[in-house]
C-alpha positions as a LaTeX table, in Angstrom:
\begin{tabular}{lrrr}
\hline
Residue & $x$ (\AA) & $y$ (\AA) & $z$ (\AA) \\
\hline
Met1 & 71.20 & $-65.21$ & 211.08 \\
Thr2 & 69.10 & $-62.63$ & 212.91 \\
Glu3 & 66.02 & $-63.78$ & 211.02 \\
Ala4 & 66.63 & $-67.41$ & 212.03 \\
Lys5 & 67.14 & $-66.37$ & 215.66 \\
Asp6 & 63.89 & $-64.38$ & 215.60 \\
Ser7 & 62.10 & $-67.39$ & 214.16 \\
Ile8 & 63.33 & $-69.64$ & 216.97 \\
Thr9 & 62.33 & $-67.06$ & 219.58 \\
Phe10 & 58.87 & $-66.89$ & 218.02 \\
Asn11 & 58.60 & $-70.68$ & 218.13 \\
Lys12 & 59.73 & $-70.82$ & 221.76 \\
Arg13 & 57.31 & $-68.22$ & 223.10 \\
Thr14 & 54.45 & $-69.54$ & 220.99 \\
Asn15 & 55.08 & $-73.13$ & 222.06 \\
Leu16 & 55.40 & $-72.17$ & 225.72 \\
Lys17 & 51.91 & $-70.70$ & 225.57 \\
Gln18 & 50.64 & $-73.67$ & 223.55 \\
Leu19 & 51.85 & $-76.01$ & 226.30 \\
Arg20 & 50.05 & $-74.00$ & 228.98 \\
Val21 & 46.83 & $-73.83$ & 226.95 \\
Tyr22 & 47.02 & $-77.57$ & 226.18 \\
Leu23 & 47.32 & $-78.25$ & 229.92 \\
Arg24 & 44.30 & $-75.95$ & 230.49 \\
Met25 & 46.22 & $-73.90$ & 233.05 \\
Thr26 & 45.93 & $-70.25$ & 233.93 \\
Gln27 & 49.17 & $-68.29$ & 233.94 \\
Gln28 & 49.24 & $-68.46$ & 237.74 \\
Glu29 & 48.77 & $-72.25$ & 237.75 \\
Phe30 & 51.45 & $-72.71$ & 235.10 \\
Leu31 & 54.02 & $-70.72$ & 237.06 \\
Asp32 & 53.07 & $-72.57$ & 240.24 \\
Ser33 & 53.60 & $-75.90$ & 238.47 \\
Cys34 & 57.07 & $-75.28$ & 237.11 \\
Tyr35 & 58.64 & $-71.96$ & 238.12 \\
Thr36 & 58.63 & $-71.57$ & 241.89 \\
Asn37 & 61.43 & $-71.76$ & 244.42 \\
Glu38 & 61.64 & $-74.18$ & 247.35 \\
Ser39 & 59.33 & $-71.92$ & 249.38 \\
Arg40 & 56.73 & $-72.11$ & 246.60 \\
Val41 & 57.24 & $-68.44$ & 245.69 \\
Arg42 & 56.94 & $-67.71$ & 241.98 \\
Arg43 & 60.25 & $-66.58$ & 240.52 \\
Ile44 & 58.61 & $-64.38$ & 237.91 \\
Ser45 & 55.32 & $-62.51$ & 237.91 \\
Ile46 & 52.21 & $-63.24$ & 235.85 \\
Ala47 & 52.82 & $-59.97$ & 234.00 \\
Thr48 & 56.32 & $-61.16$ & 233.05 \\
Leu49 & 54.92 & $-64.47$ & 231.80 \\
Ser50 & 52.37 & $-62.58$ & 229.68 \\
Asn51 & 55.20 & $-60.54$ & 228.20 \\
Leu52 & 57.30 & $-63.65$ & 227.52 \\
Glu53 & 54.39 & $-65.35$ & 225.77 \\
Ser54 & 53.76 & $-62.33$ & 223.55 \\
Lys55 & 57.25 & $-60.90$ & 222.99 \\
Gly56 & 59.89 & $-63.22$ & 224.42 \\
Gly57 & 62.74 & $-61.98$ & 226.61 \\
Ala58 & 65.77 & $-62.92$ & 228.68 \\
Ala59 & 63.75 & $-65.11$ & 231.06 \\
Leu60 & 62.24 & $-67.18$ & 228.24 \\
Asp61 & 64.98 & $-69.86$ & 228.09 \\
Pro62 & 65.17 & $-70.47$ & 231.87 \\
Leu63 & 61.38 & $-70.82$ & 232.02 \\
Ile64 & 61.37 & $-73.26$ & 229.10 \\
Thr65 & 64.10 & $-75.29$ & 230.84 \\
Glu66 & 61.97 & $-75.55$ & 233.99 \\
Ala67 & 58.80 & $-76.33$ & 232.01 \\
Ala68 & 60.61 & $-79.06$ & 230.08 \\
Arg69 & 61.90 & $-80.57$ & 233.33 \\
Ala70 & 58.49 & $-80.40$ & 235.00 \\
Tyr71 & 56.73 & $-82.18$ & 232.12 \\
Ser72 & 59.52 & $-84.60$ & 231.13 \\
Met73 & 60.21 & $-82.90$ & 227.81 \\
Glu74 & 63.34 & $-81.72$ & 225.98 \\
Thr75 & 64.14 & $-78.00$ & 225.81 \\
Ser76 & 64.81 & $-78.46$ & 222.09 \\
Asp77 & 61.16 & $-79.47$ & 221.65 \\
Phe78 & 60.22 & $-75.81$ & 222.06 \\
Asp79 & 62.31 & $-74.88$ & 218.98 \\
Leu80 & 59.91 & $-76.78$ & 216.73 \\
Glu81 & 57.42 & $-75.12$ & 214.43 \\
Pro82 & 54.17 & $-74.55$ & 216.41 \\
Ala83 & 52.20 & $-77.10$ & 214.37 \\
Glu84 & 54.89 & $-79.74$ & 214.96 \\
Phe85 & 55.01 & $-78.87$ & 218.66 \\
Ile86 & 51.26 & $-79.41$ & 219.07 \\
Asn87 & 51.57 & $-82.85$ & 217.51 \\
Leu88 & 54.50 & $-83.62$ & 219.79 \\
Ile89 & 52.78 & $-82.67$ & 223.06 \\
Glu90 & 49.64 & $-84.55$ & 222.05 \\
Arg91 & 51.74 & $-87.70$ & 221.59 \\
His92 & 53.78 & $-86.97$ & 224.70 \\
Phe93 & 50.85 & $-86.59$ & 227.06 \\
Ala94 & 48.93 & $-89.43$ & 225.44 \\
Glu95 & 51.88 & $-91.69$ & 226.23 \\
Ala96 & 52.27 & $-90.22$ & 229.73 \\
Glu97 & 48.51 & $-90.69$ & 230.17 \\
Asp98 & 48.06 & $-87.92$ & 232.70 \\
Leu99 & 44.79 & $-88.68$ & 234.45 \\
Asp100 & 41.74 & $-86.89$ & 233.10 \\
Val101 & 39.84 & $-86.05$ & 236.27 \\
Ala102 & 36.53 & $-86.37$ & 234.46 \\
Thr103 & 37.10 & $-90.12$ & 234.02 \\
Ala104 & 37.36 & $-90.72$ & 237.76 \\
Asn105 & 33.65 & $-90.29$ & 238.47 \\
Ser106 & 32.66 & $-93.95$ & 238.50 \\
Lys107 & 32.05 & $-95.35$ & 241.96 \\
Glu108 & 33.41 & $-98.69$ & 240.74 \\
Ser109 & 36.72 & $-97.17$ & 239.66 \\
Pro110 & 39.70 & $-98.59$ & 241.62 \\
Ile111 & 41.33 & $-95.16$ & 241.35 \\
Thr112 & 38.27 & $-93.59$ & 242.95 \\
Glu113 & 38.43 & $-96.07$ & 245.82 \\
Leu114 & 42.15 & $-95.43$ & 246.27 \\
Val115 & 41.67 & $-91.66$ & 246.31 \\
Asn116 & 39.03 & $-92.08$ & 248.99 \\
Arg117 & 41.33 & $-94.26$ & 251.10 \\
Leu118 & 44.22 & $-91.81$ & 250.73 \\
Thr119 & 42.02 & $-88.87$ & 251.68 \\
Tyr120 & 41.04 & $-90.41$ & 255.00 \\
Tyr121 & 44.55 & $-91.72$ & 255.61 \\
Phe122 & 46.05 & $-88.24$ & 255.36 \\
Ala123 & 43.19 & $-86.69$ & 257.35 \\
Asp124 & 43.68 & $-89.23$ & 260.16 \\
Arg125 & 47.40 & $-88.50$ & 260.30 \\
Met126 & 46.72 & $-84.78$ & 260.50 \\
Phe127 & 44.21 & $-85.26$ & 263.30 \\
Glu128 & 46.81 & $-87.34$ & 265.17 \\
Gly129 & 49.39 & $-84.61$ & 264.72 \\
Ser130 & 51.87 & $-86.82$ & 262.86 \\
Leu131 & 51.44 & $-84.83$ & 259.64 \\
Gly132 & 50.87 & $-81.11$ & 259.11 \\
Lys133 & 50.23 & $-78.60$ & 256.35 \\
Gly134 & 53.17 & $-78.19$ & 254.05 \\
Glu135 & 54.90 & $-81.35$ & 255.27 \\
Gln136 & 56.20 & $-84.00$ & 252.90 \\
Ile137 & 54.41 & $-87.34$ & 252.72 \\
Glu138 & 55.88 & $-90.79$ & 252.12 \\
Pro139 & 57.38 & $-91.57$ & 248.70 \\
Asp140 & 55.14 & $-93.25$ & 246.12 \\
Arg141 & 56.91 & $-96.56$ & 246.60 \\
Glu142 & 56.15 & $-96.66$ & 250.34 \\
Leu143 & 52.52 & $-95.60$ & 249.90 \\
Ala144 & 51.99 & $-98.14$ & 247.12 \\
Glu145 & 53.26 & $-100.90$ & 249.40 \\
Lys146 & 51.17 & $-99.66$ & 252.33 \\
Phe147 & 47.97 & $-99.66$ & 250.27 \\
Asn148 & 48.92 & $-102.77$ & 248.30 \\
Val149 & 48.51 & $-101.09$ & 244.90 \\
Gly150 & 50.71 & $-100.50$ & 241.89 \\
Arg151 & 52.80 & $-97.33$ & 241.72 \\
Ser152 & 51.05 & $-96.19$ & 238.52 \\
Ala153 & 47.65 & $-96.38$ & 240.25 \\
Leu154 & 49.08 & $-94.55$ & 243.25 \\
Arg155 & 50.42 & $-91.77$ & 241.05 \\
Glu156 & 47.07 & $-91.34$ & 239.27 \\
Ala157 & 45.25 & $-91.12$ & 242.61 \\
Met158 & 47.74 & $-88.52$ & 243.86 \\
Lys159 & 47.11 & $-86.44$ & 240.72 \\
Val160 & 43.42 & $-86.31$ & 241.62 \\
Leu161 & 44.29 & $-85.19$ & 245.17 \\
Asp162 & 46.59 & $-82.55$ & 243.68 \\
Val163 & 43.77 & $-81.18$ & 241.49 \\
Met164 & 41.47 & $-81.11$ & 244.51 \\
Gly165 & 44.04 & $-79.10$ & 246.46 \\
Leu166 & 44.75 & $-81.64$ & 249.18 \\
Val167 & 48.33 & $-82.32$ & 248.18 \\
Asp168 & 51.00 & $-80.43$ & 246.30 \\
Ile169 & 53.06 & $-82.49$ & 243.82 \\
Arg170 & 56.44 & $-80.84$ & 243.21 \\
Gln171 & 58.38 & $-82.22$ & 240.31 \\
Gly172 & 61.72 & $-83.61$ & 241.47 \\
Gln173 & 61.00 & $-82.87$ & 245.14 \\
Gly174 & 58.15 & $-85.12$ & 246.22 \\
Thr175 & 54.56 & $-84.72$ & 247.36 \\
Phe176 & 53.47 & $-82.46$ & 250.22 \\
Ile177 & 50.28 & $-81.80$ & 252.13 \\
Ser178 & 48.88 & $-78.58$ & 250.70 \\
Asn179 & 49.94 & $-75.43$ & 252.50 \\
Arg180 & 47.30 & $-73.24$ & 250.85 \\
Glu181 & 44.73 & $-71.22$ & 252.74 \\
Thr182 & 42.06 & $-73.79$ & 251.91 \\
Asp183 & 41.39 & $-76.00$ & 254.93 \\
Phe184 & 42.33 & $-79.64$ & 254.28 \\
Phe185 & 39.34 & $-80.88$ & 256.25 \\
Glu186 & 36.84 & $-78.82$ & 254.26 \\
Ile187 & 37.85 & $-80.13$ & 250.84 \\
Pro188 & 36.57 & $-83.71$ & 251.44 \\
Leu189 & 33.07 & $-82.25$ & 251.86 \\
Leu190 & 33.09 & $-82.13$ & 248.05 \\
Trp191 & 34.34 & $-85.65$ & 247.69 \\
Ser192 & 31.04 & $-87.56$ & 247.74 \\
Met193 & 29.70 & $-85.17$ & 245.13 \\
Phe194 & 32.84 & $-85.56$ & 243.03 \\
Leu195 & 32.37 & $-89.34$ & 242.97 \\
Ser196 & 28.82 & $-88.99$ & 241.69 \\
Asn197 & 27.97 & $-89.89$ & 238.11 \\
Asn198 & 26.36 & $-86.42$ & 237.90 \\
Gln199 & 29.50 & $-84.68$ & 239.16 \\
Val200 & 29.43 & $-81.65$ & 236.83 \\
Glu201 & 25.71 & $-80.99$ & 237.31 \\
Glu202 & 25.99 & $-81.29$ & 241.08 \\
Met203 & 29.07 & $-79.07$ & 241.24 \\
Leu204 & 27.28 & $-76.41$ & 239.19 \\
Thr205 & 24.27 & $-76.61$ & 241.51 \\
Leu206 & 26.44 & $-76.27$ & 244.61 \\
Arg207 & 28.46 & $-73.47$ & 243.05 \\
Ser208 & 25.29 & $-71.53$ & 242.29 \\
Leu209 & 24.01 & $-71.89$ & 245.86 \\
Leu210 & 27.34 & $-70.83$ & 247.35 \\
Glu211 & 28.08 & $-67.95$ & 244.99 \\
Cys212 & 24.60 & $-66.46$ & 245.24 \\
Glu213 & 24.86 & $-66.53$ & 249.02 \\
Ala214 & 28.40 & $-65.10$ & 248.83 \\
Ala215 & 27.11 & $-62.14$ & 246.79 \\
Arg216 & 24.32 & $-61.55$ & 249.31 \\
Leu217 & 26.70 & $-61.68$ & 252.29 \\
Ala218 & 29.33 & $-59.52$ & 250.59 \\
Ser219 & 26.77 & $-56.78$ & 250.03 \\
Thr220 & 26.35 & $-56.45$ & 253.80 \\
Ala221 & 30.07 & $-55.82$ & 254.25 \\
Ala222 & 30.89 & $-53.68$ & 251.23 \\
Ser223 & 34.05 & $-51.97$ & 252.48 \\
Glu224 & 35.97 & $-49.43$ & 250.44 \\
Ala225 & 38.80 & $-51.93$ & 250.01 \\
Met226 & 36.38 & $-54.48$ & 248.57 \\
Lys227 & 34.77 & $-51.95$ & 246.25 \\
Asn228 & 38.18 & $-50.81$ & 245.01 \\
Lys229 & 39.40 & $-54.35$ & 244.37 \\
Leu230 & 36.28 & $-55.48$ & 242.52 \\
Gly231 & 36.18 & $-52.21$ & 240.57 \\
Lys232 & 39.80 & $-52.71$ & 239.51 \\
Ile233 & 39.05 & $-56.27$ & 238.36 \\
Ile234 & 36.15 & $-55.03$ & 236.23 \\
Arg235 & 38.19 & $-52.22$ & 234.65 \\
Glu236 & 41.00 & $-54.64$ & 233.80 \\
Ser237 & 38.44 & $-57.10$ & 232.42 \\
Tyr238 & 37.09 & $-54.55$ & 229.94 \\
Glu239 & 40.68 & $-53.75$ & 228.93 \\
Ala240 & 41.39 & $-57.45$ & 228.38 \\
Val241 & 38.36 & $-57.80$ & 226.09 \\
Asn242 & 39.34 & $-54.72$ & 224.11 \\
Asn243 & 42.86 & $-56.16$ & 223.74 \\
Asp244 & 41.50 & $-59.59$ & 222.70 \\
Asp245 & 43.29 & $-61.08$ & 225.70 \\
Glu246 & 40.98 & $-63.97$ & 226.58 \\
Glu247 & 43.45 & $-65.66$ & 228.94 \\
Thr248 & 43.75 & $-62.59$ & 231.14 \\
Leu249 & 39.99 & $-62.11$ & 231.16 \\
Leu250 & 39.37 & $-65.66$ & 232.31 \\
Asp251 & 41.94 & $-65.25$ & 235.09 \\
Leu252 & 40.16 & $-62.07$ & 236.16 \\
Asp253 & 36.83 & $-63.88$ & 235.98 \\
Val254 & 38.06 & $-66.41$ & 238.55 \\
Glu255 & 39.53 & $-63.64$ & 240.69 \\
Phe256 & 36.21 & $-61.76$ & 240.67 \\
His257 & 34.21 & $-64.72$ & 241.93 \\
Val258 & 36.77 & $-65.88$ & 244.48 \\
Ser259 & 37.11 & $-62.31$ & 245.79 \\
Ile260 & 33.36 & $-62.04$ & 246.38 \\
Ala261 & 33.49 & $-65.36$ & 248.21 \\
Glu262 & 36.35 & $-64.06$ & 250.33 \\
Tyr263 & 34.47 & $-60.85$ & 251.16 \\
Ser264 & 31.41 & $-62.87$ & 252.15 \\
Gly265 & 33.15 & $-63.44$ & 255.46 \\
Ser266 & 32.56 & $-67.20$ & 255.28 \\
His267 & 35.78 & $-69.20$ & 255.15 \\
Leu268 & 33.80 & $-72.33$ & 254.26 \\
Ile269 & 32.12 & $-70.68$ & 251.25 \\
His270 & 35.44 & $-69.20$ & 250.16 \\
Ser271 & 37.33 & $-72.52$ & 250.27 \\
Gln272 & 34.54 & $-74.51$ & 248.62 \\
Ile273 & 34.23 & $-72.07$ & 245.72 \\
Gln274 & 37.98 & $-72.17$ & 245.16 \\
Thr275 & 37.92 & $-75.96$ & 245.04 \\
Ile276 & 34.85 & $-76.21$ & 242.80 \\
Arg277 & 36.30 & $-73.76$ & 240.31 \\
Asn278 & 39.54 & $-75.74$ & 240.18 \\
Leu279 & 37.66 & $-78.98$ & 239.48 \\
Leu280 & 35.44 & $-77.38$ & 236.84 \\
Arg281 & 38.49 & $-76.00$ & 235.07 \\
Gln282 & 39.85 & $-79.55$ & 234.80 \\
Ile283 & 36.56 & $-81.03$ & 233.60 \\
Ser284 & 35.52 & $-78.34$ & 231.14 \\
Lys285 & 37.47 & $-78.53$ & 227.89 \\
Ala286 & 35.49 & $-75.85$ & 226.02 \\
Gly287 & 36.39 & $-72.20$ & 225.97 \\
Met288 & 34.94 & $-69.09$ & 224.43 \\
Ser289 & 35.94 & $-67.47$ & 221.20 \\
Asp290 & 33.13 & $-64.98$ & 220.60 \\
Lys291 & 34.12 & $-61.49$ & 221.70 \\
Ser292 & 30.50 & $-60.64$ & 222.48 \\
Glu293 & 30.46 & $-63.50$ & 225.02 \\
Leu294 & 33.56 & $-62.12$ & 226.69 \\
Met295 & 32.04 & $-58.65$ & 226.84 \\
Asn296 & 28.89 & $-60.07$ & 228.41 \\
Ile297 & 30.98 & $-61.45$ & 231.25 \\
Cys298 & 32.20 & $-57.94$ & 232.01 \\
Ile299 & 28.71 & $-56.46$ & 231.80 \\
Glu300 & 27.25 & $-59.09$ & 234.12 \\
His301 & 30.13 & $-58.72$ & 236.58 \\
Glu302 & 29.61 & $-54.96$ & 236.63 \\
Glu303 & 25.93 & $-55.39$ & 237.45 \\
Ile304 & 26.74 & $-57.71$ & 240.36 \\
Tyr305 & 29.45 & $-55.31$ & 241.54 \\
Lys306 & 27.12 & $-52.31$ & 241.54 \\
Leu307 & 24.42 & $-54.16$ & 243.48 \\
Ile308 & 26.95 & $-55.30$ & 246.08 \\
Cys309 & 28.28 & $-51.76$ & 246.47 \\
Glu310 & 24.72 & $-50.48$ & 246.92 \\
Gly311 & 24.11 & $-53.05$ & 249.66 \\
Lys312 & 21.29 & $-54.72$ & 247.73 \\
Gly313 & 21.93 & $-58.26$ & 248.88 \\
Asn314 & 18.90 & $-60.03$ & 247.41 \\
Glu315 & 19.30 & $-58.30$ & 244.06 \\
Ala316 & 23.03 & $-59.10$ & 243.99 \\
Ser317 & 22.24 & $-62.74$ & 244.72 \\
Asp318 & 19.67 & $-62.88$ & 241.90 \\
Ser319 & 22.10 & $-61.20$ & 239.50 \\
Met320 & 24.80 & $-63.72$ & 240.39 \\
Gly321 & 22.34 & $-66.56$ & 239.70 \\
Arg322 & 21.55 & $-65.22$ & 236.23 \\
His323 & 25.24 & $-64.76$ & 235.51 \\
Leu324 & 26.05 & $-68.36$ & 236.44 \\
Glu325 & 23.23 & $-69.70$ & 234.28 \\
Asn326 & 24.59 & $-67.69$ & 231.37 \\
Ser327 & 28.08 & $-69.01$ & 232.09 \\
Lys328 & 26.85 & $-72.58$ & 231.77 \\
Glu329 & 25.79 & $-71.78$ & 228.22 \\
Arg330 & 29.02 & $-69.95$ & 227.44 \\
Tyr331 & 31.20 & $-72.82$ & 228.59 \\
Arg332 & 28.94 & $-75.43$ & 227.02 \\
Leu333 & 28.53 & $-77.15$ & 230.38 \\
Pro334 & 25.53 & $-79.40$ & 231.09 \\
\hline
\end{tabular}
């Protein structure tokens, strides 16, 4: 009996992680998508999720219940053998046909046109003062009627806006204007680039320009708090590599870059880098499996960190540029 129970627990925790990996979500994004309260505060920490994925625990069943609800699955699905579960979620999401953001890059796409119209509609309402950050928008049915489109097309367009960070889709609650730090009116600056047929290449080019400048600016304001935070990220990154914890390393990788952007002192650079990284995570389906590649991330981050701490802005910028070029190869991006 105990052996059977242990087997089910293993299946549950393994399948929970398989679902998150299949959705290409970081642990933070996964918790935000299905385990937050009405105030959008996560009910468990990332560390707890890591522990649940590796060892299980008392919070495993409640989290699975919420994940199943969020993604229209059955809690019993998570009891399946891992191989069966993978087959199930592949069929499930193929049938649900969640929009792959990478397919929305054609200027002739009706979804693209609808997303554009929705973007300006919400922006106009915010300028008028009839809609604010964190406020709920009209139901899908009303918006579909207003824009004279089908509800399925409306839902796909809203998923794109959710990925971009303009809206926040909450399962079972509705859709809200994003209440994140990112400024709603800055995000559409990326929109024309996102619609381009060369979207990935152009995003990578813009990211390089912004992140190199962020490293240069951060070096002129290298406070002790900044040095301590970046140093902590690097130490934890080395630990993650040594523990073969790729997921944690990739979360720390994002945190490292976004932190430098934040310390640059430019809110615009900070918000744009956050948005670009979110879009690239959706578009890129390749990861890394070579431990030497993961270690190189740490080494390159440490070099950038040291140059920033030494106040060598131009050198830090150059080092960031080399790191981003190497990252393109690591992630198999164009």
